[in-house]
N, C-alpha and C positions, 0 to 999 in steps of 0.2 A: 562765601557767599553770594557775592554777586554772579558769579559764573553759575550757580544753580538756578538763579532767578533768570538768568538769560536764556539757559538751554529750557526752562519751564515756558519761555516764550512761544516756542516753536509749536507745541501742539495747539496752544491758543490761537495763534495767527491760521493754523489749518482749519480750527472750527470756524473761525470768521469764513475762510475760502468755502468750506463746506454749506454755509449758509448760503454764501453768494450763488453756488451752484445750484442749490435747490430753490433759489428765488425767494428766499425767506429775508425781505430786505429789512423787516423790524429787527429780528434777532441779530441778524447780520452789525446793523447799524449801532444797537445796544452794545453789543459785547464788544464792536470795535472801538467804541468809546472807552470802555472800560480798560482794555489792553492798552490803549493809547495814554490813558491816565497812568497806568501802571509804568509804560515806557519811560515818561515825562517824571514821574517820581525817581525811577532809577536812575536816569540822565543827572538829575539834581545831586543825587548822592555818589554817583561812581567817582572812582580817584585814578583809576588806570585808564591810559589812553586806549589801550587796546578793547577795554569794556566800552568806553565811549564811542569808539569807531562801530562795534558790532550793535548798540543801541541804536546809533545813527541810521544804520541798515534797517533796521526792523521800523524805526521812526518814517522813512521815506517809503517803504513797502506798505505801511499802513495807511499813509497819505493816499497813495496809488489806489488801495482797496476803498478808500473812503470814495474817492473820485469814480470808480467804478459802480460802487452803490448808487451814488447820486446820479449817474448817467443812464443805467440800467432802469432804476426805479420810474424815471419820467416816460 
């Protein structure tokens, strides 16, 4: 179950990157927060260390994307 949810994160992150490339800051920011909340929920319920490590990678990537949005928006 968790593996499928983790795999489903990749296209969502790609969508955020696509919004950033188009300089669509509003949609990028909104979608980023939705995906970040989803990652946080998964982290709270995951039991395997390998899933936690993978989710941690997504968490770091999302934080970097948030900084990119904030810096480029200004």
